[in-house]
GUPAVEX-998082 format. One record per residue (C-alpha): residue in three letters; y, z, x; chain. Coordinates in nm, 4 decimals, always signed. Example, Ala and Ser with C-alpha at 12.3 -4.5 7.8 and 13.67 -1.06 7.14 Angstrom:
  res     north        up      east  chain
  ALA   -0.4500   +0.7800   +1.2300      A
  SER   -0.1060   +0.7140   +1.3670      A
***
This chain:
  res     north        up      east  chain
  MET   +0.1380   +1.7891   +1.8123      A
  GLU   +0.4543   +1.6009   +1.7202      A
  ARG   +0.2535   +1.3701   +1.4927      A
  LYS   +0.0958   +1.6658   +1.3126      A
  PHE   +0.4374   +1.8294   +1.2683      A
  TRP   +0.5742   +1.5097   +1.1102      A
  GLN   +0.2785   +1.4872   +0.8701      A
  ILE   +0.3251   +1.8513   +0.7644      A
  THR   +0.6980   +1.7853   +0.7165      A
  LYS   +0.6230   +1.4860   +0.4912      A
  LEU   +0.3755   +1.6950   +0.2901      A
  VAL   +0.6390   +1.9682   +0.2421      A
  ILE   +0.8942   +1.7059   +0.1343      A
  SER   +0.6483   +1.5641   -0.1211      A
  ILE   +0.5716   +1.9078   -0.2663      A
  LEU   +0.9401   +2.0013   -0.2869      A
  VAL   +1.0457   +1.6735   -0.4490      A
  LEU   +0.7592   +1.6855   -0.7006      A
  THR   +0.8329   +2.0491   -0.7831      A
  ILE   +1.2031   +1.9777   -0.8429      A
  LEU   +1.1196   +1.6686   -1.0503      A
  ILE   +0.8664   +1.8535   -1.2679      A
  ARG   +1.1105   +2.1399   -1.3255      A
  TYR   +1.3819   +1.8885   -1.4161      A
  VAL   +1.1620   +1.7010   -1.6636      A
  GLY   +0.9760   +2.0065   -1.7941      A
  LEU   +0.6175   +2.1107   -1.7248      A
  GLN   +0.5362   +2.1643   -2.0924      A
  GLU   +0.6574   +1.8134   -2.1803      A
  ILE   +0.4370   +1.6636   -1.9078      A
  ILE   +0.1329   +1.8651   -2.0189      A
  HIS   +0.1928   +1.7525   -2.3779      A
  VAL   +0.1967   +1.3856   -2.2741      A
  MET   -0.1066   +1.4276   -2.0454      A
  SER   -0.3061   +1.5736   -2.3349      A
  SER   -0.2535   +1.2508   -2.5321      A
  PHE   -0.4378   +1.0349   -2.2758      A
  ASN   -0.7081   +0.8178   -2.4345      A
  PRO   -1.0198   +0.8262   -2.2076      A
  ILE   -1.1525   +0.5022   -2.3576      A
  TYR   -0.9314   +0.3189   -2.1054      A
  LEU   -1.0940   +0.4813   -1.8008      A
  LEU   -1.3570   +0.2134   -1.7363      A
  ILE   -1.0950   -0.0633   -1.7459      A
  LEU   -0.8759   +0.1323   -1.5028      A
  PHE   -1.1636   +0.1886   -1.2583      A
  LEU   -1.2524   -0.1815   -1.2623      A
  LEU   -0.8902   -0.2878   -1.2106      A
  HIS   -0.8559   -0.0533   -0.9141      A
  LEU   -1.1720   -0.1968   -0.7557      A
  CYS   -1.0344   -0.5471   -0.8169      A
  ALA   -0.7141   -0.4569   -0.6294      A
  LEU   -0.9193   -0.3238   -0.3365      A
  THR   -1.1208   -0.6459   -0.3299      A
  LEU   -0.8042   -0.8553   -0.3117      A
  GLY   -0.6793   -0.6379   -0.0240      A
  ALA   -0.9973   -0.7198   +0.1678      A
  VAL   -0.9465   -1.0898   +0.0898      A
  ASN   -0.6017   -1.0742   +0.2485      A
  ILE   -0.7390   -0.9392   +0.5783      A
  GLN   -1.0228   -1.1937   +0.5685      A
  LEU   -0.7751   -1.4800   +0.5301      A
  LEU   -0.5733   -1.3704   +0.8323      A
  LEU   -0.8894   -1.3333   +1.0403      A
  ARG   -1.0001   -1.6857   +0.9492      A
  SER   -0.6593   -1.8233   +1.0428      A
  ILE   -0.7233   -1.7227   +1.4054      A
  LYS   -1.0876   -1.8384   +1.3976      A
  LYS   -1.2352   -1.4888   +1.3703      A
  ASP   -1.5101   -1.5129   +1.1114      A
  ILE   -1.6627   -1.1969   +0.9685      A
  SER   -1.8781   -1.2060   +0.6574      A
  PHE   -1.6851   -1.0965   +0.3499      A
  GLY   -1.9560   -0.8448   +0.2662      A
  GLU   -1.8996   -0.6644   +0.5960      A
  MET   -1.5220   -0.6959   +0.5667      A
  PHE   -1.5212   -0.5647   +0.2102      A
  LYS   -1.7388   -0.2661   +0.2937      A
  LYS   -1.5229   -0.1650   +0.5890      A
  TYR   -1.2004   -0.2271   +0.3999      A
  LEU   -1.3227   +0.0071   +0.1267      A
  SER   -1.4090   +0.2688   +0.3885      A
  SER   -1.0712   +0.2374   +0.5602      A
  SER   -0.8873   +0.2581   +0.2259      A
  VAL   -1.0759   +0.5753   +0.1363      A
  MET   -0.9934   +0.7284   +0.4740      A
  GLY   -0.6313   +0.6318   +0.4220      A
  ASP   -0.6346   +0.8128   +0.0862      A
  PHE   -0.7736   +1.1385   +0.2233      A
  THR   -0.6275   +1.1606   +0.5721      A
  PRO   -0.2703   +1.1762   +0.7059      A
  GLY   -0.1162   +0.9194   +0.9363      A
  ARG   -0.3011   +0.6190   +0.7894      A
  VAL   -0.6201   +0.6941   +0.9857      A
  GLY   -0.7857   +0.4359   +0.7617      A
  ASP   -0.5978   +0.1561   +0.9347      A
  PHE   -0.7215   +0.2834   +1.2713      A
  SER   -1.0808   +0.2838   +1.1455      A
  LEU   -1.0408   -0.0811   +1.0482      A
  ILE   -0.9159   -0.1567   +1.3995      A
  PHE   -1.2234   +0.0220   +1.5396      A
  PHE   -1.4535   -0.1831   +1.3145      A
  LEU   -1.2931   -0.5103   +1.4204      A
  LYS   -1.3293   -0.4105   +1.7851      A
  LYS   -1.7053   -0.3852   +1.7333      A
  LYS   -1.6836   -0.7478   +1.6168      A
  ASP   -1.5229   -0.8491   +1.9507      A
  ILE   -1.1701   -0.8466   +1.8069      A
  GLN   -0.9396   -0.6577   +2.0416      A
  PRO   -0.7083   -0.3802   +1.9100      A
  GLY   -0.3958   -0.5827   +1.9905      A
  THR   -0.5228   -0.8654   +1.7696      A
  SER   -0.6203   -0.6234   +1.4904      A
  VAL   -0.2821   -0.4498   +1.4975      A
  ALA   -0.1068   -0.7888   +1.4721      A
  ILE   -0.3207   -0.8839   +1.1693      A
  LEU   -0.2593   -0.5526   +0.9914      A
  LEU   +0.1118   -0.5668   +1.0705      A
  VAL   +0.1493   -0.9203   +0.9348      A
  ASP   -0.0404   -0.8224   +0.6195      A
  LYS   +0.1914   -0.5227   +0.5682      A
  ILE   +0.5028   -0.7338   +0.6331      A
  LEU   +0.3928   -0.9982   +0.3816      A
  THR   +0.3137   -0.7269   +0.1252      A
  VAL   +0.6508   -0.5543   +0.1662      A
  THR   +0.8334   -0.8897   +0.1605      A
  THR   +0.6603   -0.9909   -0.1629      A
  LEU   +0.7440   -0.6583   -0.3285      A
  LEU   +1.1007   -0.6770   -0.2020      A
  LEU   +1.1669   -1.0218   -0.3466      A
  ILE   +1.0299   -0.9120   -0.6851      A
  SER   +1.2308   -0.5896   -0.6610      A
  ILE   +1.5583   -0.7728   -0.5998      A
  ALA   +1.5090   -0.9561   -0.9295      A
  GLY   +1.4429   -0.6253   -1.1065      A
  VAL   +1.7424   -0.4485   -0.9544      A
  PHE   +1.9685   -0.7453   -1.0332      A
  LEU   +1.8522   -0.7536   -1.3958      A
  PHE   +1.8481   -0.3812   -1.4737      A
  VAL   +2.0722   -0.2038   -1.2211      A
  GLY   +2.3407   -0.4548   -1.1297      A
  LYS   +2.4484   -0.7368   -0.9017      A
  GLU   +2.6026   -0.5099   -0.6371      A
  ALA   +2.2817   -0.3127   -0.5849      A
  ALA   +2.0769   -0.6337   -0.5640      A
  ILE   +2.3151   -0.7808   -0.3049      A
  THR   +2.2917   -0.4599   -0.1002      A
  ILE   +1.9114   -0.4725   -0.1012      A
  LEU   +1.9137   -0.8425   -0.0108      A
  SER   +2.1520   -0.7745   +0.2800      A
  LEU   +1.9259   -0.4990   +0.4112      A
  PHE   +1.6294   -0.7338   +0.3760      A
  LEU   +1.8016   -1.0035   +0.5807      A
  LEU   +1.8925   -0.7440   +0.8436      A
  GLY   +1.5268   -0.6371   +0.8522      A
  ILE   +1.4193   -0.9981   +0.9049      A
  VAL   +1.6582   -1.0345   +1.1991      A
  LEU   +1.5375   -0.7090   +1.3574      A
  ALA   +1.1714   -0.7965   +1.3000      A
  TRP   +1.2236   -1.1419   +1.4564      A
  PHE   +1.3987   -0.9877   +1.7582      A
  PHE   +1.1374   -0.7202   +1.8307      A
  LEU   +0.8251   -0.9169   +1.7366      A
  VAL   +0.9068   -1.2795   +1.8252      A
  ALA   +1.2008   -1.2998   +2.0675      A
  GLU   +1.0970   -1.2563   +2.4312      A
  ALA   +1.3847   -1.0141   +2.5015      A
  GLY   +1.2821   -0.7906   +2.2121      A
  ARG   +0.9133   -0.7933   +2.3076      A
  ASN   +1.0007   -0.7079   +2.6683      A
  LEU   +1.2133   -0.4163   +2.5450      A
  ILE   +0.9226   -0.2823   +2.3389      A
  ARG   +0.6880   -0.3157   +2.6374      A
  ARG   +0.9251   -0.1133   +2.8544      A
  LEU   +0.9585   +0.1603   +2.5913      A
  LEU   +0.5851   +0.1954   +2.5268      A
  PRO   +0.3609   +0.3818   +2.7747      A
  GLN   +0.1522   +0.1584   +3.0006      A
  GLN   -0.1691   +0.2875   +2.8429      A
  ILE   -0.0626   +0.1671   +2.4985      A
  ASN   +0.0531   -0.1678   +2.6381      A
  GLU   -0.2936   -0.2164   +2.7846      A
  LYS   -0.4595   -0.1445   +2.4496      A
  LEU   -0.2261   -0.3852   +2.2678      A
  LYS   -0.3069   -0.6859   +2.4836      A
  GLY   -0.3222   -0.9975   +2.2694      A
  PHE   -0.0769   -0.8604   +2.0119      A
  SER   +0.2074   -1.1057   +2.0857      A
  LYS   -0.0277   -1.4027   +2.1219      A
  THR   -0.1970   -1.3256   +1.7881      A
  LEU   +0.1368   -1.2695   +1.6158      A
  ILE   +0.2733   -1.6070   +1.7251      A
  LEU   -0.0552   -1.7757   +1.6323      A
  LEU   -0.0432   -1.6217   +1.2836      A
  MET   +0.3162   -1.7318   +1.2323      A
  ASN   +0.2136   -2.0896   +1.3050      A
  LYS   -0.0600   -2.0758   +1.0395      A
  LYS   +0.1779   -2.1303   +0.7490      A
  ARG   -0.0965   -2.2349   +0.5089      A
  TYR   -0.2784   -1.9047   +0.5538      A
  MET   +0.0490   -1.7150   +0.5226      A
  ILE   +0.1024   -1.8821   +0.1849      A
  TYR   -0.2551   -1.7977   +0.0822      A
  ASN   -0.1971   -1.4363   +0.1813      A
  ILE   +0.1254   -1.4182   -0.0192      A
  LEU   -0.0456   -1.5675   -0.3267      A
  VAL   -0.3303   -1.3162   -0.3038      A
  THR   -0.0729   -1.0387   -0.2545      A
  VAL   +0.1081   -1.1449   -0.5717      A
  ILE   -0.2234   -1.1371   -0.7613      A
  LYS   -0.3142   -0.7999   -0.6087      A
  TRP   +0.0133   -0.6407   -0.7116      A
  SER   -0.0146   -0.7980   -1.0548      A
  VAL   -0.3487   -0.6179   -1.0868      A
  GLN   -0.1809   -0.2973   -0.9663      A
  TYR   +0.0793   -0.3466   -1.2372      A
  LEU   -0.2013   -0.3922   -1.4916      A
  VAL   -0.3333   -0.0519   -1.3824      A
  PHE   +0.0122   +0.0891   -1.4527      A
  TYR   +0.0460   -0.0976   -1.7831      A
  VAL   -0.3019   -0.0004   -1.9083      A
  THR   -0.2450   +0.3631   -1.8069      A
  ALA   +0.0786   +0.3654   -2.0080      A
  SER   -0.1138   +0.2094   -2.2990      A
  ALA   -0.3655   +0.4935   -2.2755      A
  PHE   -0.0739   +0.7232   -2.3619      A
  GLY   +0.0233   +0.5008   -2.6536      A
  GLU   +0.3203   +0.3424   -2.4699      A
  HIS   +0.3472   -0.0384   -2.4648      A
  LEU   +0.5816   -0.1460   -2.1878      A
  PRO   +0.7774   -0.4744   -2.1867      A
  LEU   +0.6483   -0.7408   -1.9458      A
  LEU   +0.9693   -0.7268   -1.7406      A
  SER   +0.8754   -0.3721   -1.6410      A
  ILE   +0.6687   -0.5380   -1.3654      A
  LEU   +0.9990   -0.5890   -1.1808      A
  LEU   +1.0740   -0.2165   -1.1932      A
  PHE   +0.7174   -0.1307   -1.0940      A
  ALA   +0.7510   -0.3467   -0.7811      A
  THR   +1.0745   -0.1653   -0.6947      A
  VAL   +0.9088   +0.1754   -0.7303      A
  MET   +0.6084   +0.0767   -0.5176      A
  LEU   +0.8379   -0.0677   -0.2517      A
  ILE   +1.0297   +0.2613   -0.2322      A
  SER   +0.7003   +0.4486   -0.1942      A
  TYR   +0.6532   +0.2663   +0.1393      A
  ILE   +0.9485   +0.4581   +0.2879      A
  PRO   +0.7736   +0.6964   +0.5331      A
  ILE   +0.9456   +1.0227   +0.4412      A
  ALA   +0.6892   +1.1593   +0.1951      A
  PHE   +0.3141   +1.2174   +0.2200      A
  GLY   +0.1459   +0.9108   +0.0743      A
  GLY   +0.4643   +0.8342   -0.1172      A
  PHE   +0.4076   +1.1338   -0.3481      A
  GLY   +0.7241   +1.2689   -0.5023      A
  LEU   +0.9315   +0.9770   -0.3808      A
  ARG   +0.7363   +0.7327   -0.5976      A
  GLU   +0.7544   +0.9469   -0.9123      A
  THR   +1.1246   +1.0205   -0.8668      A
  ALA   +1.2045   +0.6513   -0.8184      A
  ALA   +0.9948   +0.5660   -1.1258      A
  VAL   +1.1792   +0.8171   -1.3451      A
  PHE   +1.5135   +0.6751   -1.2268      A
  PHE   +1.4359   +0.3049   -1.2698      A
  PHE   +1.2328   +0.3193   -1.5906      A
  LYS   +1.5154   +0.4924   -1.7731      A
  PHE   +1.6775   +0.1460   -1.7823      A
  ILE   +1.4120   +0.0331   -2.0316      A
  GLY   +1.4156   +0.3603   -2.2252      A
  SER   +1.0912   +0.5131   -2.0942      A
  LYS   +1.0760   +0.8931   -2.1137      A
  PRO   +1.0550   +1.0763   -1.7776      A
  GLU   +0.7556   +1.2866   -1.8845      A
  LEU   +0.5640   +0.9708   -1.9764      A
  ILE   +0.6368   +0.7962   -1.6460      A
  ILE   +0.5380   +1.1020   -1.4415      A
  SER   +0.2159   +1.1357   -1.6425      A
  VAL   +0.1308   +0.7679   -1.5890      A
  PHE   +0.1704   +0.7927   -1.2102      A
  LEU   -0.0212   +1.1204   -1.1955      A
  VAL   -0.3151   +0.9680   -1.3849      A
  MET   -0.3024   +0.6592   -1.1604      A
  SER   -0.3268   +0.8858   -0.8543      A
  ILE   -0.6166   +1.0808   -1.0060      A
  ILE   -0.8063   +0.7592   -1.0820      A
  LYS   -0.7377   +0.6290   -0.7318      A
  TYR   -0.8892   +0.9414   -0.5774      A
  LEU   -1.1838   +0.9412   -0.8181      A
  VAL   -1.2625   +0.5813   -0.7205      A
  SER   -1.2326   +0.6797   -0.3531      A
  LEU   -1.4711   +0.9725   -0.4032      A
  GLY   -1.7150   +0.7395   -0.5793      A
  ILE   -1.7005   +0.4952   -0.2877      A
  ILE   -1.7619   +0.7792   -0.0399      A
  PHE   -2.0656   +0.8917   -0.2398      A
  ILE   -2.2122   +0.5391   -0.2528      A
  LEU   -2.1537   +0.4708   +0.1179      A
  LEU   -2.3005   +0.8049   +0.2243      A
  ASN   -2.5992   +0.7541   -0.0047      A
  ARG   -2.6692   +0.4091   +0.1426      A
  LYS   -2.6303   +0.5448   +0.4943      A
  SER   -2.8817   +0.8219   +0.4278      A
  GLU   -3.1235   +0.5679   +0.2735      A
  LYS   -3.1024   +0.3464   +0.5843      A
  GLN   -3.1613   +0.6460   +0.8118      A
  ALA   -3.4610   +0.7481   +0.6019      A
  GLN   -3.6068   +0.3948   +0.6287      A
  ARG   -3.5644   +0.3930   +1.0088      A
  SER   -3.7397   +0.7261   +1.0423      A
***
């Protein structure tokens, strides 16, 4: 009940923030920009989005291999696509839980799966944060960059205490219900094992950099479809916006992401109505790709059932 209340609250926050932002920028201005979208770019955008999803699956596969858990990439890719789609259409990141369920069927315990997903998220956020600091330093100012770096270092200390230090792990165990502790068996062991696999951590970071470069290409190409050619350094601002969207106070980052984008992209002279339109189109394409994946997966499932019968 409490979880559902929090999800509804985040949805309300997203709607309110988006409504205020659209009223501030002007609905007519946004509609005018949206009408200038060139559909010839759609195929490129779909392919780039699929490429980013593929790289996300590669990241999970790398971490699994680092702890000697081999699953064929075909299986991993299919389930990663399914979990991503579920994450797009359901609250509370149910998609991540479906991935944990899939890995359990492959004899990988939930505690191990949670550790893998957590490490992947930490490496992703860390990569975005380091890029963001450069963007904030260049466009916003040294003081803001130093503040972000200080918060990052504080986050590292807290993460080390609660995830690595014995005292911190014991504190977490005492706070969590016994039932959850039982389900998370193997979490600490897997986490320490992953931290010792520095080569795979580096591989994961490199793939993450490529993945977010592809995500930026989606953003850049979408802007191009509106006739706007952004400077290359805008990738630094894009990383900052996507990092802010990870803050769990809005539903799927909606509203928060667009507001942050309008604020940061003003430093390179981009019009608010253009930036909002770009992110709206990116969201539409993301959901269209997800719907396409659902259709393909359901079609294949029905074909297999028909063959069995």
